[in-house]
TORKOL-4160 file (C-alpha; in steps of 0.2 Angstrom, whole numbers, padded with zeros to 4 digits, m for minus):
445
<pt num="1" X="m0198" Y="m0055" Z="0008"/>
<pt num="2" X="m0190" Y="m0038" Z="0010"/>
<pt num="3" X="m0173" Y="m0036" Z="0008"/>
<pt num="4" X="m0164" Y="m0031" Z="0024"/>
<pt num="5" X="m0150" Y="m0018" Z="0021"/>
<pt num="6" X="m0135" Y="m0021" Z="0033"/>
<pt num="7" X="m0134" Y="m0005" Z="0045"/>
<pt num="8" X="m0119" Y="0008" Z="0040"/>
<pt num="9" X="m0103" Y="0006" Z="0049"/>
<pt num="10" X="m0090" Y="0019" Z="0053"/>
<pt num="11" X="m0072" Y="0014" Z="0050"/>
<pt num="12" X="m0057" Y="0023" Z="0057"/>
<pt num="13" X="m0041" Y="0019" Z="0047"/>
<pt num="14" X="m0023" Y="0021" Z="0055"/>
<pt num="15" X="m0008" Y="0017" Z="0047"/>
<pt num="16" X="m0007" Y="0005" Z="0032"/>
<pt num="17" X="0006" Y="m0003" Z="0020"/>
<pt num="18" X="0016" Y="0010" Z="0010"/>
<pt num="19" X="0007" Y="0014" Z="m0006"/>
<pt num="20" X="m0012" Y="0017" Z="m0011"/>
<pt num="21" X="m0021" Y="0001" Z="m0004"/>
<pt num="22" X="m0028" Y="0009" Z="0012"/>
<pt num="23" X="m0036" Y="0023" Z="0001"/>
<pt num="24" X="m0041" Y="0011" Z="m0011"/>
<pt num="25" X="m0050" Y="m0001" Z="0002"/>
<pt num="26" X="m0058" Y="0014" Z="0010"/>
<pt num="27" X="m0066" Y="0020" Z="m0005"/>
<pt num="28" X="m0073" Y="0003" Z="m0006"/>
<pt num="29" X="m0080" Y="0002" Z="0009"/>
<pt num="30" X="m0089" Y="0020" Z="0006"/>
<pt num="31" X="m0096" Y="0013" Z="m0010"/>
<pt num="32" X="m0102" Y="m0001" Z="0000"/>
<pt num="33" X="m0113" Y="0011" Z="0010"/>
<pt num="34" X="m0100" Y="0016" Z="0024"/>
<pt num="35" X="m0092" Y="0030" Z="0032"/>
<pt num="36" X="m0072" Y="0031" Z="0032"/>
<pt num="37" X="m0061" Y="0041" Z="0042"/>
<pt num="38" X="m0042" Y="0042" Z="0041"/>
<pt num="39" X="m0028" Y="0047" Z="0055"/>
<pt num="40" X="m0013" Y="0052" Z="0047"/>
<pt num="41" X="0002" Y="0053" Z="0057"/>
<pt num="42" X="0015" Y="0061" Z="0044"/>
<pt num="43" X="0016" Y="0069" Z="0027"/>
<pt num="44" X="0018" Y="0051" Z="0019"/>
<pt num="45" X="0001" Y="0045" Z="0026"/>
<pt num="46" X="m0007" Y="0061" Z="0019"/>
<pt num="47" X="0000" Y="0058" Z="0002"/>
<pt num="48" X="m0009" Y="0041" Z="0000"/>
<pt num="49" X="m0024" Y="0048" Z="0007"/>
<pt num="50" X="m0032" Y="0061" Z="m0007"/>
<pt num="51" X="m0048" Y="0064" Z="0004"/>
<pt num="52" X="m0047" Y="0079" Z="0012"/>
<pt num="53" X="m0063" Y="0077" Z="0020"/>
<pt num="54" X="m0061" Y="0062" Z="0028"/>
<pt num="55" X="m0043" Y="0064" Z="0034"/>
<pt num="56" X="m0039" Y="0068" Z="0052"/>
<pt num="57" X="m0021" Y="0074" Z="0054"/>
<pt num="58" X="m0013" Y="0070" Z="0072"/>
<pt num="59" X="0002" Y="0082" Z="0075"/>
<pt num="60" X="0003" Y="0078" Z="0094"/>
<pt num="61" X="0014" Y="0070" Z="0105"/>
<pt num="62" X="0015" Y="0052" Z="0106"/>
<pt num="63" X="0010" Y="0053" Z="0124"/>
<pt num="64" X="m0004" Y="0063" Z="0120"/>
<pt num="65" X="m0012" Y="0050" Z="0108"/>
<pt num="66" X="m0021" Y="0038" Z="0121"/>
<pt num="67" X="m0032" Y="0054" Z="0125"/>
<pt num="68" X="m0035" Y="0058" Z="0107"/>
<pt num="69" X="m0039" Y="0041" Z="0099"/>
<pt num="70" X="m0053" Y="0039" Z="0115"/>
<pt num="71" X="m0060" Y="0056" Z="0109"/>
<pt num="72" X="m0061" Y="0051" Z="0091"/>
<pt num="73" X="m0068" Y="0033" Z="0093"/>
<pt num="74" X="m0082" Y="0042" Z="0103"/>
<pt num="75" X="m0085" Y="0058" Z="0094"/>
<pt num="76" X="m0084" Y="0051" Z="0076"/>
<pt num="77" X="m0095" Y="0035" Z="0082"/>
<pt num="78" X="m0083" Y="0022" Z="0076"/>
<pt num="79" X="m0088" Y="0005" Z="0073"/>
<pt num="80" X="m0073" Y="m0002" Z="0066"/>
<pt num="81" X="m0055" Y="0002" Z="0066"/>
<pt num="82" X="m0043" Y="m0004" Z="0051"/>
<pt num="83" X="m0023" Y="m0005" Z="0053"/>
<pt num="84" X="m0008" Y="m0013" Z="0046"/>
<pt num="85" X="0003" Y="m0023" Z="0062"/>
<pt num="86" X="m0003" Y="m0020" Z="0078"/>
<pt num="87" X="0014" Y="m0018" Z="0088"/>
<pt num="88" X="0019" Y="m0002" Z="0084"/>
<pt num="89" X="0015" Y="0010" Z="0099"/>
<pt num="90" X="0001" Y="0022" Z="0091"/>
<pt num="91" X="m0009" Y="0005" Z="0085"/>
<pt num="92" X="m0005" Y="m0003" Z="0101"/>
<pt num="93" X="m0014" Y="0011" Z="0110"/>
<pt num="94" X="m0029" Y="0011" Z="0097"/>
<pt num="95" X="m0032" Y="m0006" Z="0100"/>
<pt num="96" X="m0033" Y="m0005" Z="0117"/>
<pt num="97" X="m0044" Y="0010" Z="0116"/>
<pt num="98" X="m0055" Y="0000" Z="0102"/>
<pt num="99" X="m0058" Y="m0014" Z="0116"/>
<pt num="100" X="m0063" Y="m0002" Z="0130"/>
<pt num="101" X="m0076" Y="0005" Z="0118"/>
<pt num="102" X="m0081" Y="m0012" Z="0111"/>
<pt num="103" X="m0075" Y="m0009" Z="0092"/>
<pt num="104" X="m0071" Y="m0021" Z="0079"/>
<pt num="105" X="m0053" Y="m0022" Z="0076"/>
<pt num="106" X="m0047" Y="m0027" Z="0057"/>
<pt num="107" X="m0028" Y="m0031" Z="0056"/>
<pt num="108" X="m0019" Y="m0033" Z="0041"/>
<pt num="109" X="m0001" Y="m0040" Z="0038"/>
<pt num="110" X="0011" Y="m0048" Z="0028"/>
<pt num="111" X="0004" Y="m0066" Z="0022"/>
<pt num="112" X="0009" Y="m0080" Z="0035"/>
<pt num="113" X="0008" Y="m0089" Z="0017"/>
<pt num="114" X="0018" Y="m0077" Z="0007"/>
<pt num="115" X="0020" Y="m0072" Z="m0007"/>
<pt num="116" X="0005" Y="m0077" Z="m0014"/>
<pt num="117" X="m0008" Y="m0071" Z="0000"/>
<pt num="118" X="m0008" Y="m0057" Z="0014"/>
<pt num="119" X="m0015" Y="m0058" Z="0030"/>
<pt num="120" X="m0031" Y="m0052" Z="0037"/>
<pt num="121" X="m0037" Y="m0055" Z="0055"/>
<pt num="122" X="m0048" Y="m0048" Z="0069"/>
<pt num="123" X="m0041" Y="m0043" Z="0085"/>
<pt num="124" X="m0022" Y="m0045" Z="0083"/>
<pt num="125" X="m0009" Y="m0054" Z="0071"/>
<pt num="126" X="0007" Y="m0064" Z="0071"/>
<pt num="127" X="0011" Y="m0067" Z="0091"/>
<pt num="128" X="m0006" Y="m0058" Z="0095"/>
<pt num="129" X="m0016" Y="m0070" Z="0084"/>
<pt num="130" X="m0029" Y="m0080" Z="0089"/>
<pt num="131" X="m0020" Y="m0094" Z="0081"/>
<pt num="132" X="m0008" Y="m0093" Z="0095"/>
<pt num="133" X="m0020" Y="m0102" Z="0105"/>
<pt num="134" X="m0028" Y="m0115" Z="0092"/>
<pt num="135" X="m0020" Y="m0133" Z="0093"/>
<pt num="136" X="m0019" Y="m0142" Z="0075"/>
<pt num="137" X="m0033" Y="m0154" Z="0082"/>
<pt num="138" X="m0045" Y="m0139" Z="0084"/>
<pt num="139" X="m0041" Y="m0134" Z="0067"/>
<pt num="140" X="m0045" Y="m0152" Z="0060"/>
<pt num="141" X="m0062" Y="m0152" Z="0067"/>
<pt num="142" X="m0065" Y="m0134" Z="0061"/>
<pt num="143" X="m0061" Y="m0140" Z="0045"/>
<pt num="144" X="m0072" Y="m0155" Z="0046"/>
<pt num="145" X="m0086" Y="m0145" Z="0050"/>
<pt num="146" X="m0084" Y="m0132" Z="0035"/>
<pt num="147" X="m0084" Y="m0142" Z="0021"/>
<pt num="148" X="m0075" Y="m0128" Z="0012"/>
<pt num="149" X="m0062" Y="m0132" Z="m0004"/>
<pt num="150" X="m0043" Y="m0129" Z="m0002"/>
<pt num="151" X="m0041" Y="m0112" Z="m0012"/>
<pt num="152" X="m0028" Y="m0112" Z="m0026"/>
<pt num="153" X="m0014" Y="m0099" Z="m0027"/>
<pt num="154" X="m0018" Y="m0084" Z="m0036"/>
<pt num="155" X="m0013" Y="m0083" Z="m0054"/>
<pt num="156" X="0002" Y="m0070" Z="m0053"/>
<pt num="157" X="0011" Y="m0061" Z="m0039"/>
<pt num="158" X="0027" Y="m0050" Z="m0040"/>
<pt num="159" X="0027" Y="m0033" Z="m0033"/>
<pt num="160" X="0044" Y="m0033" Z="m0023"/>
<pt num="161" X="0050" Y="m0017" Z="m0034"/>
<pt num="162" X="0034" Y="m0009" Z="m0031"/>
<pt num="163" X="0035" Y="m0012" Z="m0013"/>
<pt num="164" X="0054" Y="m0004" Z="m0012"/>
<pt num="165" X="0047" Y="0011" Z="m0023"/>
<pt num="166" X="0032" Y="0016" Z="m0012"/>
<pt num="167" X="0043" Y="0013" Z="0002"/>
<pt num="168" X="0056" Y="0025" Z="m0003"/>
<pt num="169" X="0041" Y="0038" Z="m0010"/>
<pt num="170" X="0033" Y="0038" Z="0007"/>
<pt num="171" X="0049" Y="0041" Z="0016"/>
<pt num="172" X="0053" Y="0056" Z="0005"/>
<pt num="173" X="0037" Y="0064" Z="0008"/>
<pt num="174" X="0041" Y="0062" Z="0027"/>
<pt num="175" X="0058" Y="0070" Z="0025"/>
<pt num="176" X="0052" Y="0084" Z="0014"/>
<pt num="177" X="0035" Y="0088" Z="0018"/>
<pt num="178" X="0032" Y="0085" Z="0036"/>
<pt num="179" X="0033" Y="0103" Z="0043"/>
<pt num="180" X="0013" Y="0100" Z="0049"/>
<pt num="181" X="0019" Y="0086" Z="0060"/>
<pt num="182" X="0034" Y="0091" Z="0069"/>
<pt num="183" X="0030" Y="0079" Z="0083"/>
<pt num="184" X="0029" Y="0064" Z="0073"/>
<pt num="185" X="0042" Y="0050" Z="0080"/>
<pt num="186" X="0045" Y="0035" Z="0068"/>
<pt num="187" X="0041" Y="0017" Z="0076"/>
<pt num="188" X="0058" Y="0012" Z="0072"/>
<pt num="189" X="0076" Y="0017" Z="0079"/>
<pt num="190" X="0082" Y="0024" Z="0063"/>
<pt num="191" X="0077" Y="0044" Z="0059"/>
<pt num="192" X="0065" Y="0047" Z="0043"/>
<pt num="193" X="0081" Y="0053" Z="0033"/>
<pt num="194" X="0091" Y="0039" Z="0036"/>
<pt num="195" X="0076" Y="0027" Z="0032"/>
<pt num="196" X="0074" Y="0037" Z="0014"/>
<pt num="197" X="0092" Y="0035" Z="0011"/>
<pt num="198" X="0092" Y="0016" Z="0014"/>
<pt num="199" X="0078" Y="0012" Z="0004"/>
<pt num="200" X="0083" Y="0023" Z="m0010"/>
<pt num="201" X="0101" Y="0016" Z="m0009"/>
<pt num="202" X="0092" Y="m0002" Z="m0011"/>
<pt num="203" X="0083" Y="0002" Z="m0026"/>
<pt num="204" X="0099" Y="0009" Z="m0035"/>
<pt num="205" X="0108" Y="m0007" Z="m0030"/>
<pt num="206" X="0097" Y="m0019" Z="m0036"/>
<pt num="207" X="0106" Y="m0026" Z="m0051"/>
<pt num="208" X="0122" Y="m0026" Z="m0042"/>
<pt num="209" X="0115" Y="m0035" Z="m0027"/>
<pt num="210" X="0105" Y="m0048" Z="m0040"/>
<pt num="211" X="0123" Y="m0052" Z="m0048"/>
<pt num="212" X="0132" Y="m0054" Z="m0030"/>
<pt num="213" X="0115" Y="m0066" Z="m0026"/>
<pt num="214" X="0115" Y="m0076" Z="m0041"/>
<pt num="215" X="0136" Y="m0080" Z="m0038"/>
<pt num="216" X="0132" Y="m0084" Z="m0020"/>
<pt num="217" X="0119" Y="m0096" Z="m0024"/>
<pt num="218" X="0127" Y="m0104" Z="m0037"/>
<pt num="219" X="0141" Y="m0109" Z="m0027"/>
<pt num="220" X="0130" Y="m0117" Z="m0014"/>
<pt num="221" X="0120" Y="m0126" Z="m0025"/>
<pt num="222" X="0135" Y="m0132" Z="m0034"/>
<pt num="223" X="0144" Y="m0136" Z="m0019"/>
<pt num="224" X="0146" Y="m0155" Z="m0013"/>
<pt num="225" X="0142" Y="m0151" Z="0004"/>
<pt num="226" X="0127" Y="m0154" Z="0014"/>
<pt num="227" X="0121" Y="m0137" Z="0023"/>
<pt num="228" X="0108" Y="m0130" Z="0036"/>
<pt num="229" X="0098" Y="m0113" Z="0030"/>
<pt num="230" X="0095" Y="m0099" Z="0041"/>
<pt num="231" X="0081" Y="m0089" Z="0037"/>
<pt num="232" X="0083" Y="m0071" Z="0042"/>
<pt num="233" X="0072" Y="m0056" Z="0046"/>
<pt num="234" X="0073" Y="m0038" Z="0046"/>
<pt num="235" X="0079" Y="m0032" Z="0063"/>
<pt num="236" X="0066" Y="m0019" Z="0064"/>
<pt num="237" X="0052" Y="m0031" Z="0059"/>
<pt num="238" X="0037" Y="m0031" Z="0072"/>
<pt num="239" X="0039" Y="m0051" Z="0074"/>
<pt num="240" X="0057" Y="m0049" Z="0077"/>
<pt num="241" X="0056" Y="m0035" Z="0090"/>
<pt num="242" X="0040" Y="m0040" Z="0100"/>
<pt num="243" X="0040" Y="m0060" Z="0099"/>
<pt num="244" X="0058" Y="m0065" Z="0099"/>
<pt num="245" X="0069" Y="m0068" Z="0114"/>
<pt num="246" X="0084" Y="m0058" Z="0105"/>
<pt num="247" X="0088" Y="m0039" Z="0108"/>
<pt num="248" X="0095" Y="m0038" Z="0090"/>
<pt num="249" X="0101" Y="m0049" Z="0076"/>
<pt num="250" X="0118" Y="m0050" Z="0080"/>
<pt num="251" X="0112" Y="m0061" Z="0097"/>
<pt num="252" X="0102" Y="m0071" Z="0087"/>
<pt num="253" X="0118" Y="m0075" Z="0075"/>
<pt num="254" X="0129" Y="m0078" Z="0088"/>
<pt num="255" X="0116" Y="m0091" Z="0095"/>
<pt num="256" X="0115" Y="m0100" Z="0078"/>
<pt num="257" X="0135" Y="m0100" Z="0073"/>
<pt num="258" X="0138" Y="m0106" Z="0093"/>
<pt num="259" X="0125" Y="m0120" Z="0091"/>
<pt num="260" X="0132" Y="m0125" Z="0074"/>
<pt num="261" X="0149" Y="m0126" Z="0080"/>
<pt num="262" X="0145" Y="m0138" Z="0094"/>
<pt num="263" X="0133" Y="m0150" Z="0085"/>
<pt num="264" X="0135" Y="m0151" Z="0068"/>
<pt num="265" X="0145" Y="m0164" Z="0058"/>
<pt num="266" X="0161" Y="m0156" Z="0051"/>
<pt num="267" X="0157" Y="m0157" Z="0034"/>
<pt num="268" X="0141" Y="m0148" Z="0035"/>
<pt num="269" X="0140" Y="m0130" Z="0030"/>
<pt num="270" X="0129" Y="m0116" Z="0037"/>
<pt num="271" X="0119" Y="m0104" Z="0026"/>
<pt num="272" X="0112" Y="m0088" Z="0030"/>
<pt num="273" X="0099" Y="m0081" Z="0018"/>
<pt num="274" X="0095" Y="m0062" Z="0021"/>
<pt num="275" X="0077" Y="m0055" Z="0020"/>
<pt num="276" X="0073" Y="m0050" Z="0002"/>
<pt num="277" X="0071" Y="m0031" Z="0010"/>
<pt num="278" X="0087" Y="m0031" Z="0020"/>
<pt num="279" X="0095" Y="m0014" Z="0019"/>
<pt num="280" X="0111" Y="m0017" Z="0028"/>
<pt num="281" X="0107" Y="m0006" Z="0042"/>
<pt num="282" X="0114" Y="m0021" Z="0053"/>
<pt num="283" X="0132" Y="m0027" Z="0046"/>
<pt num="284" X="0127" Y="m0045" Z="0045"/>
<pt num="285" X="0140" Y="m0051" Z="0033"/>
<pt num="286" X="0154" Y="m0043" Z="0043"/>
<pt num="287" X="0147" Y="m0050" Z="0059"/>
<pt num="288" X="0146" Y="m0068" Z="0051"/>
<pt num="289" X="0163" Y="m0067" Z="0045"/>
<pt num="290" X="0168" Y="m0063" Z="0063"/>
<pt num="291" X="0159" Y="m0076" Z="0072"/>
<pt num="292" X="0165" Y="m0090" Z="0059"/>
<pt num="293" X="0183" Y="m0084" Z="0063"/>
<pt num="294" X="0181" Y="m0085" Z="0082"/>
<pt num="295" X="0173" Y="m0104" Z="0080"/>
<pt num="296" X="0185" Y="m0111" Z="0068"/>
<pt num="297" X="0171" Y="m0112" Z="0054"/>
<pt num="298" X="0181" Y="m0103" Z="0040"/>
<pt num="299" X="0175" Y="m0109" Z="0023"/>
<pt num="300" X="0159" Y="m0116" Z="0031"/>
<pt num="301" X="0148" Y="m0101" Z="0034"/>
<pt num="302" X="0138" Y="m0092" Z="0020"/>
<pt num="303" X="0128" Y="m0077" Z="0017"/>
<pt num="304" X="0116" Y="m0073" Z="0003"/>
<pt num="305" X="0108" Y="m0057" Z="m0001"/>
<pt num="306" X="0090" Y="m0057" Z="m0003"/>
<pt num="307" X="0081" Y="m0065" Z="m0018"/>
<pt num="308" X="0071" Y="m0081" Z="m0020"/>
<pt num="309" X="0070" Y="m0094" Z="m0007"/>
<pt num="310" X="0065" Y="m0109" Z="m0016"/>
<pt num="311" X="0082" Y="m0114" Z="m0023"/>
<pt num="312" X="0091" Y="m0114" Z="m0008"/>
<pt num="313" X="0077" Y="m0123" Z="0003"/>
<pt num="314" X="0076" Y="m0137" Z="m0010"/>
<pt num="315" X="0093" Y="m0143" Z="m0007"/>
<pt num="316" X="0094" Y="m0140" Z="0013"/>
<pt num="317" X="0096" Y="m0153" Z="0027"/>
<pt num="318" X="0085" Y="m0142" Z="0039"/>
<pt num="319" X="0079" Y="m0123" Z="0043"/>
<pt num="320" X="0081" Y="m0111" Z="0057"/>
<pt num="321" X="0074" Y="m0095" Z="0060"/>
<pt num="322" X="0067" Y="m0083" Z="0073"/>
<pt num="323" X="0048" Y="m0084" Z="0069"/>
<pt num="324" X="0050" Y="m0079" Z="0050"/>
<pt num="325" X="0035" Y="m0082" Z="0038"/>
<pt num="326" X="0046" Y="m0091" Z="0028"/>
<pt num="327" X="0048" Y="m0105" Z="0040"/>
<pt num="328" X="0031" Y="m0111" Z="0030"/>
<pt num="329" X="0040" Y="m0114" Z="0015"/>
<pt num="330" X="0052" Y="m0126" Z="0025"/>
<pt num="331" X="0038" Y="m0134" Z="0033"/>
<pt num="332" X="0030" Y="m0137" Z="0016"/>
<pt num="333" X="0044" Y="m0146" Z="0010"/>
<pt num="334" X="0045" Y="m0157" Z="0025"/>
<pt num="335" X="0061" Y="m0149" Z="0032"/>
<pt num="336" X="0065" Y="m0151" Z="0050"/>
<pt num="337" X="0062" Y="m0132" Z="0056"/>
<pt num="338" X="0070" Y="m0124" Z="0073"/>
<pt num="339" X="0061" Y="m0109" Z="0078"/>
<pt num="340" X="0065" Y="m0097" Z="0093"/>
<pt num="341" X="0051" Y="m0084" Z="0096"/>
<pt num="342" X="0033" Y="m0085" Z="0095"/>
<pt num="343" X="0025" Y="m0090" Z="0078"/>
<pt num="344" X="0008" Y="m0095" Z="0072"/>
<pt num="345" X="0016" Y="m0111" Z="0065"/>
<pt num="346" X="0025" Y="m0114" Z="0081"/>
<pt num="347" X="0015" Y="m0130" Z="0085"/>
<pt num="348" X="0022" Y="m0145" Z="0094"/>
<pt num="349" X="0018" Y="m0157" Z="0079"/>
<pt num="350" X="0028" Y="m0146" Z="0067"/>
<pt num="351" X="0043" Y="m0137" Z="0075"/>
<pt num="352" X="0058" Y="m0146" Z="0083"/>
<pt num="353" X="0060" Y="m0144" Z="0102"/>
<pt num="354" X="0079" Y="m0150" Z="0101"/>
<pt num="355" X="0092" Y="m0140" Z="0108"/>
<pt num="356" X="0102" Y="m0132" Z="0094"/>
<pt num="357" X="0117" Y="m0143" Z="0094"/>
<pt num="358" X="0106" Y="m0159" Z="0094"/>
<pt num="359" X="0095" Y="m0151" Z="0080"/>
<pt num="360" X="0111" Y="m0148" Z="0069"/>
<pt num="361" X="0118" Y="m0166" Z="0072"/>
<pt num="362" X="0101" Y="m0176" Z="0069"/>
<pt num="363" X="0085" Y="m0164" Z="0065"/>
<pt num="364" X="0068" Y="m0172" Z="0067"/>
<pt num="365" X="0056" Y="m0168" Z="0052"/>
<pt num="366" X="0039" Y="m0161" Z="0056"/>
<pt num="367" X="0022" Y="m0171" Z="0056"/>
<pt num="368" X="0017" Y="m0168" Z="0038"/>
<pt num="369" X="m0002" Y="m0173" Z="0041"/>
<pt num="370" X="m0002" Y="m0159" Z="0054"/>
<pt num="371" X="0006" Y="m0147" Z="0042"/>
<pt num="372" X="m0006" Y="m0151" Z="0029"/>
<pt num="373" X="m0021" Y="m0147" Z="0041"/>
<pt num="374" X="m0012" Y="m0131" Z="0048"/>
<pt num="375" X="m0010" Y="m0124" Z="0030"/>
<pt num="376" X="m0027" Y="m0129" Z="0024"/>
<pt num="377" X="m0035" Y="m0120" Z="0040"/>
<pt num="378" X="m0025" Y="m0104" Z="0035"/>
<pt num="379" X="m0029" Y="m0104" Z="0018"/>
<pt num="380" X="m0047" Y="m0106" Z="0021"/>
<pt num="381" X="m0048" Y="m0092" Z="0034"/>
<pt num="382" X="m0034" Y="m0077" Z="0036"/>
<pt num="383" X="m0025" Y="m0078" Z="0020"/>
<pt num="384" X="m0032" Y="m0068" Z="0007"/>
<pt num="385" X="m0025" Y="m0070" Z="m0011"/>
<pt num="386" X="m0017" Y="m0054" Z="m0017"/>
<pt num="387" X="m0005" Y="m0040" Z="m0012"/>
<pt num="388" X="m0003" Y="m0024" Z="m0006"/>
<pt num="389" X="0009" Y="m0015" Z="m0018"/>
<pt num="390" X="0006" Y="m0020" Z="m0036"/>
<pt num="391" X="m0009" Y="m0014" Z="m0044"/>
<pt num="392" X="m0014" Y="m0030" Z="m0050"/>
<pt num="393" X="m0013" Y="m0037" Z="m0031"/>
<pt num="394" X="m0024" Y="m0024" Z="m0025"/>
<pt num="395" X="m0037" Y="m0027" Z="m0037"/>
<pt num="396" X="m0037" Y="m0046" Z="m0033"/>
<pt num="397" X="m0036" Y="m0043" Z="m0014"/>
<pt num="398" X="m0050" Y="m0030" Z="m0014"/>
<pt num="399" X="m0061" Y="m0041" Z="m0023"/>
<pt num="400" X="m0060" Y="m0053" Z="m0008"/>
<pt num="401" X="m0057" Y="m0043" Z="0008"/>
<pt num="402" X="m0071" Y="m0032" Z="0008"/>
<pt num="403" X="m0084" Y="m0045" Z="0012"/>
<pt num="404" X="m0072" Y="m0052" Z="0025"/>
<pt num="405" X="m0070" Y="m0036" Z="0034"/>
<pt num="406" X="m0091" Y="m0032" Z="0032"/>
<pt num="407" X="m0095" Y="m0050" Z="0038"/>
<pt num="408" X="m0101" Y="m0052" Z="0057"/>
<pt num="409" X="m0089" Y="m0065" Z="0062"/>
<pt num="410" X="m0070" Y="m0064" Z="0060"/>
<pt num="411" X="m0062" Y="m0077" Z="0048"/>
<pt num="412" X="m0057" Y="m0090" Z="0062"/>
<pt num="413" X="m0075" Y="m0090" Z="0070"/>
<pt num="414" X="m0084" Y="m0090" Z="0052"/>
<pt num="415" X="m0077" Y="m0107" Z="0052"/>
<pt num="416" X="m0088" Y="m0114" Z="0065"/>
<pt num="417" X="m0106" Y="m0113" Z="0055"/>
<pt num="418" X="m0122" Y="m0116" Z="0064"/>
<pt num="419" X="m0137" Y="m0123" Z="0058"/>
<pt num="420" X="m0150" Y="m0112" Z="0050"/>
<pt num="421" X="m0137" Y="m0098" Z="0047"/>
<pt num="422" X="m0135" Y="m0090" Z="0030"/>
<pt num="423" X="m0119" Y="m0094" Z="0020"/>
<pt num="424" X="m0104" Y="m0085" Z="0027"/>
<pt num="425" X="m0096" Y="m0072" Z="0013"/>
<pt num="426" X="m0080" Y="m0082" Z="0017"/>
<pt num="427" X="m0086" Y="m0097" Z="0007"/>
<pt num="428" X="m0090" Y="m0085" Z="m0006"/>
<pt num="429" X="m0075" Y="m0077" Z="m0007"/>
<pt num="430" X="m0067" Y="m0093" Z="m0009"/>
<pt num="431" X="m0077" Y="m0099" Z="m0021"/>
<pt num="432" X="m0074" Y="m0084" Z="m0032"/>
<pt num="433" X="m0055" Y="m0087" Z="m0030"/>
<pt num="434" X="m0055" Y="m0104" Z="m0035"/>
<pt num="435" X="m0065" Y="m0101" Z="m0051"/>
<pt num="436" X="m0053" Y="m0087" Z="m0055"/>
<pt num="437" X="m0037" Y="m0098" Z="m0053"/>
<pt num="438" X="m0046" Y="m0111" Z="m0063"/>
<pt num="439" X="m0049" Y="m0101" Z="m0076"/>
<pt num="440" X="m0032" Y="m0094" Z="m0077"/>
<pt num="441" X="m0022" Y="m0111" Z="m0077"/>
<pt num="442" X="m0035" Y="m0117" Z="m0090"/>
<pt num="443" X="m0031" Y="m0101" Z="m0102"/>
<pt num="444" X="m0012" Y="m0104" Z="m0099"/>
<pt num="445" X="m0010" Y="m0121" Z="m0098"/>
């Protein structure tokens, strides 16, 4: 039998995670026999794409981007586009154009199951994910048909410092080397100089913030009071901006403190856990002090800066968030969870529909059988072990995500096997990861 060679595909990369991941992924796709192009919108994009022959600089205005992306897709015979996050304006325009041309859309995001995985989906992520229209019974049926084992966690993960470093480096290039891209507009409210200063300040203050965090966490864990945990997000995060009912973080803080004051028992406390990458662009601590005084909650409202979530979740009575992926860590522990925005895990079996005062008074727990189904479905589909920022995380991710991108079907569609079709690469990817994880745990156990 003659071995069939799959046709060459042409990928167009847009903006990716800070650092070299997209460049490494593009090179791997070329090694697999495909053509790759990269559109860069600033000097930071250029710095992490060393191949000048495949780099297409865009120095025009945002208002002209729609016509440009249409032309690029046509002139370069693009079959696939790849991007990180689907809500920033240049990506939303590109996705719309790709759909008009019938082009595959590969969306990368931070993992729904952080910190050990990243998210890979087709067509959209978060509130635009196909998961939004899938019920837990749908997932259970797909799992029954798949016959796949639940993957084990990766052997190692830990790239927060690398994440901060690449963020600062990226913004340094944009701030000092961006003369070729004078029309560039960041998709966030702050300008590039402000972003760079915040990244650099966060890096320099890591030791001080770590000490402050340890003191605050110890006081809470050693306290004799029951507490409810609020999982904060970055105000400029796409999930908060595009998929929540709040205009800004102070509005969310006010909603929570007001609901707590009306419903929680008088001996309960409220703990706000900041995102690990919080950079103080929003004065969260000061706002919480003001709200606590206004509602007579002095001494009962606490703020913890970043750090690991598990120590605080382990002692919490419930958790509240807009739509943070950290909500899944609460569900994994069986904690009652209240969600305000759109989230892939906001299924009726998993999150509380109670009014906020009622939730703080007597929160209802999730259906754990339903959550196990949901978690297993995600781990077998869109959650890929590895990370964007550390070298080890990128290597682990590249070993597995390449076959998922080259597969004809997306990860969710691949869960519906048809009789007589060859085994989908997704199954082979998961089996390889399981062997790798088992070998690691056997060698270190």
